[in-house]
ZANULO-306373 format. One record per residue (C-alpha): x, y, z; residue in three letters. Coordinates in nm, 2 decimals, always signed. Layout:
BEGIN
px,py,pz,residu
X,Y,Z,ala
...
This chain:
BEGIN
px,py,pz,residu
+2.68,-2.52,-0.51,met
+2.53,-2.59,-0.84,glu
+2.31,-2.84,-0.75,gly
+2.19,-2.60,-0.45,phe
+2.06,-2.35,-0.72,trp
+1.93,-2.61,-0.96,thr
+1.71,-2.75,-0.67,val
+1.56,-2.39,-0.59,met
+1.50,-2.32,-0.95,arg
+1.35,-2.66,-1.02,asp
+1.13,-2.66,-0.72,asn
+1.02,-2.27,-0.70,phe
+0.74,-2.31,-0.96,gly
+0.55,-2.58,-0.78,glu
+0.59,-2.44,-0.46,leu
+0.45,-2.10,-0.58,phe
+0.16,-2.27,-0.73,met
+0.08,-2.44,-0.42,arg
+0.10,-2.13,-0.25,gly
-0.16,-1.96,-0.51,leu
-0.41,-2.25,-0.50,ile
-0.37,-2.34,-0.12,val
-0.20,-2.10,+0.08,thr
-0.37,-1.79,-0.04,leu
-0.71,-1.92,-0.04,pro
-0.67,-2.08,+0.33,leu
-0.55,-1.73,+0.45,thr
-0.85,-1.55,+0.27,val
-1.11,-1.81,+0.39,ala
-0.96,-1.83,+0.75,ser
-0.94,-1.44,+0.79,phe
-1.27,-1.37,+0.65,ser
-1.45,-1.61,+0.89,leu
-1.21,-1.50,+1.17,gly
-1.34,-1.15,+1.11,leu
-1.69,-1.23,+1.14,val
-1.61,-1.41,+1.49,ile
-1.40,-1.11,+1.58,ala
-1.67,-0.86,+1.50,met
-1.97,-1.04,+1.69,phe
-1.72,-1.12,+1.99,thr
-1.62,-0.74,+2.01,ala
-1.97,-0.62,+1.96,met
-2.12,-0.82,+2.24,val
-1.83,-0.69,+2.48,gln
-1.88,-0.33,+2.36,phe
-2.27,-0.36,+2.40,ala
-2.22,-0.52,+2.77,asn
-2.43,-0.83,+2.69,val
-2.38,-0.98,+3.04,asp
-2.35,-1.36,+2.95,tyr
-2.24,-1.32,+2.61,leu
-1.96,-1.09,+2.72,lys
-1.83,-1.35,+2.98,gln
-1.82,-1.61,+2.72,ala
-1.64,-1.38,+2.47,ala
-1.37,-1.33,+2.75,arg
-1.36,-1.67,+2.81,phe
-1.31,-1.79,+2.44,tyr
-1.03,-1.51,+2.40,ile
-0.87,-1.63,+2.72,trp
-0.87,-1.98,+2.60,ile
-0.73,-1.88,+2.25,ile
-0.49,-1.63,+2.33,arg
-0.34,-1.84,+2.60,gly
-0.28,-2.16,+2.40,thr
-0.02,-2.20,+2.09,pro
-0.20,-2.21,+1.76,leu
-0.03,-2.54,+1.70,leu
-0.19,-2.70,+1.97,val
-0.54,-2.57,+1.87,gln
-0.48,-2.72,+1.53,leu
-0.41,-3.08,+1.68,tyr
-0.69,-3.02,+1.93,val
-0.96,-2.97,+1.66,leu
-0.79,-3.22,+1.43,phe
-0.81,-3.51,+1.69,tyr
-1.11,-3.39,+1.89,leu
-1.39,-3.35,+1.61,leu
-1.36,-3.70,+1.49,pro
-1.38,-3.85,+1.85,ser
-1.71,-3.66,+1.89,ile
-1.85,-3.78,+1.55,gly
-1.77,-3.46,+1.33,ile
-1.56,-3.57,+1.05,leu
-1.40,-3.30,+0.86,leu
-1.12,-3.30,+0.60,pro
-0.80,-3.14,+0.70,pro
-0.86,-2.84,+0.47,gly
-1.17,-2.72,+0.67,pro
-1.04,-2.83,+1.02,thr
-0.75,-2.59,+0.95,ala
-0.97,-2.30,+0.83,val
-1.17,-2.35,+1.15,leu
-0.88,-2.36,+1.36,ala
-0.71,-2.07,+1.19,leu
-1.03,-1.87,+1.20,ser
-1.11,-1.94,+1.59,leu
-0.74,-1.82,+1.66,asn
-0.77,-1.49,+1.45,glu
-1.11,-1.43,+1.56,gly
-0.99,-1.40,+1.93,ala
-0.69,-1.14,+1.84,tyr
-0.91,-0.94,+1.60,cys
-1.17,-0.93,+1.86,ala
-0.95,-0.73,+2.10,glu
-0.83,-0.50,+1.81,thr
-1.19,-0.42,+1.73,ile
-1.30,-0.39,+2.07,arg
-1.04,-0.13,+2.15,ala
-1.12,+0.04,+1.82,ser
-1.48,+0.08,+1.91,leu
-1.39,+0.20,+2.26,glu
-1.19,+0.46,+2.12,ala
-1.48,+0.63,+1.93,val
-1.58,+0.94,+2.17,pro
-1.89,+0.85,+2.40,ala
-2.03,+1.23,+2.30,gly
-2.07,+1.09,+1.93,gln
-2.29,+0.82,+2.07,ile
-2.49,+1.04,+2.30,glu
-2.54,+1.28,+2.00,ala
-2.68,+1.01,+1.77,gly
-2.94,+0.94,+2.03,tyr
-3.01,+1.31,+2.08,cys
-3.10,+1.34,+1.68,val
-3.32,+1.03,+1.73,gly
-3.09,+0.76,+1.60,met
-3.16,+0.39,+1.74,ser
-2.85,+0.19,+1.87,tyr
-2.83,+0.00,+1.55,gly
-2.81,+0.31,+1.35,gln
-2.56,+0.46,+1.58,ile
-2.32,+0.17,+1.56,met
-2.37,+0.15,+1.18,arg
-2.34,+0.49,+1.08,arg
-2.13,+0.66,+1.33,val
-1.94,+0.40,+1.56,val
-1.84,+0.11,+1.33,val
-1.70,+0.32,+1.03,pro
-1.47,+0.54,+1.27,gln
-1.36,+0.22,+1.46,ala
-1.27,+0.02,+1.14,met
-1.05,+0.29,+1.03,arg
-0.87,+0.30,+1.35,thr
-0.85,-0.10,+1.34,ala
-0.76,-0.13,+0.98,phe
-0.38,-0.13,+1.02,pro
-0.36,-0.35,+1.30,pro
-0.62,-0.58,+1.13,leu
-0.39,-0.58,+0.81,gly
-0.08,-0.67,+1.03,asn
-0.27,-0.96,+1.17,ser
-0.37,-1.08,+0.80,leu
-0.01,-1.09,+0.72,ile
+0.10,-1.28,+1.02,ser
-0.17,-1.55,+0.96,met
-0.05,-1.59,+0.62,leu
+0.28,-1.71,+0.77,lys
+0.09,-1.91,+1.05,asp
-0.06,-2.12,+0.75,thr
+0.26,-2.29,+0.73,ser
+0.17,-2.48,+1.06,leu
-0.13,-2.66,+0.89,val
+0.12,-2.90,+0.73,ala
+0.11,-3.09,+1.08,asn
-0.25,-3.19,+1.01,ile
-0.17,-3.31,+0.68,thr
-0.28,-3.03,+0.47,val
-0.10,-3.02,+0.15,val
+0.02,-2.66,+0.14,glu
+0.37,-2.52,+0.08,met
+0.55,-2.66,+0.37,met
+0.41,-3.01,+0.31,met
+0.51,-2.99,-0.05,val
+0.86,-2.87,+0.05,ala
+0.89,-3.14,+0.32,lys
+0.81,-3.41,+0.06,lys
+1.07,-3.26,-0.21,ala
+1.36,-3.26,+0.07,met
+1.29,-3.63,+0.14,ser
+1.39,-3.67,-0.22,val
+1.66,-3.41,-0.30,asn
+1.79,-3.38,+0.06,phe
+1.85,-3.01,+0.00,lys
+1.67,-2.91,+0.31,thr
+1.83,-2.52,+0.30,leu
+1.74,-2.48,-0.04,ala
+1.37,-2.56,-0.02,met
+1.33,-2.38,+0.30,tyr
+1.48,-2.06,+0.12,ile
+1.24,-2.12,-0.16,asp
+0.95,-2.13,+0.07,val
+1.07,-1.81,+0.26,ala
+1.10,-1.63,-0.07,ile
+0.76,-1.73,-0.17,ile
+0.61,-1.61,+0.18,tyr
+0.81,-1.30,+0.16,leu
+0.64,-1.22,-0.17,leu
+0.29,-1.28,-0.07,phe
+0.35,-1.10,+0.24,ser
+0.49,-0.80,+0.04,thr
+0.18,-0.81,-0.18,ala
-0.05,-0.79,+0.12,leu
+0.16,-0.49,+0.26,ser
+0.11,-0.29,-0.04,met
-0.28,-0.38,-0.03,leu
-0.26,-0.27,+0.32,gln
-0.11,+0.06,+0.23,arg
-0.33,+0.13,-0.04,phe
-0.67,+0.05,+0.19,gly
-0.52,+0.31,+0.46,glu
-0.46,+0.55,+0.20,lys
-0.81,+0.52,+0.07,lys
-0.96,+0.53,+0.40,leu
-0.77,+0.82,+0.51,asn
-0.88,+1.02,+0.20,gln
-1.25,+0.91,+0.29,arg
-1.22,+1.04,+0.64,gly
-1.08,+1.37,+0.52,val
-1.36,+1.43,+0.27,lys
-1.61,+1.37,+0.55,arg
-1.43,+1.62,+0.78,ala
């Protein structure tokens, strides 16, 4: 048992640093790009742009109907076969962003549709353009509604980054697996990884609650 705790202690620092320099930046980059994709996908559906709406629904159908791990493998092997050579890191960001974009798009679309239609009509009555109504009336209210589920999606994606080790990205899981091949303490290494993910998820949960509080306070002041 002493060797078990020694392995956990000796490897925790290296795994934690790998999480800081790879897992967290990978999460932030992927989620940021995913939000851009999600916003565009949700907006074309909300605006009923015919062909773009159909394309958006097809994209969401494909992504939500297939596992993230399969999507990672498809991009990892597909891109080189068509002449696009990307390192594993950017490939992982692309796959995670496309996956997250599909799920967040549905969250944002539902939040946009939850804004009362009367407010849009009122915007037109005071002379606002469609773009002004979206920017000043609809999107601010929709994002307050969407913020909690989007925060949950961010935390979920943080844990999904563990899958990118399968396409040779050297993040926490990859480092842990390499250490296991040397010390053979599989349980100790997995517990280390679980603790670090729990710490990161807890920090993001605290940020989420802080953001929700700020948004609620801003909504009360405007009311």
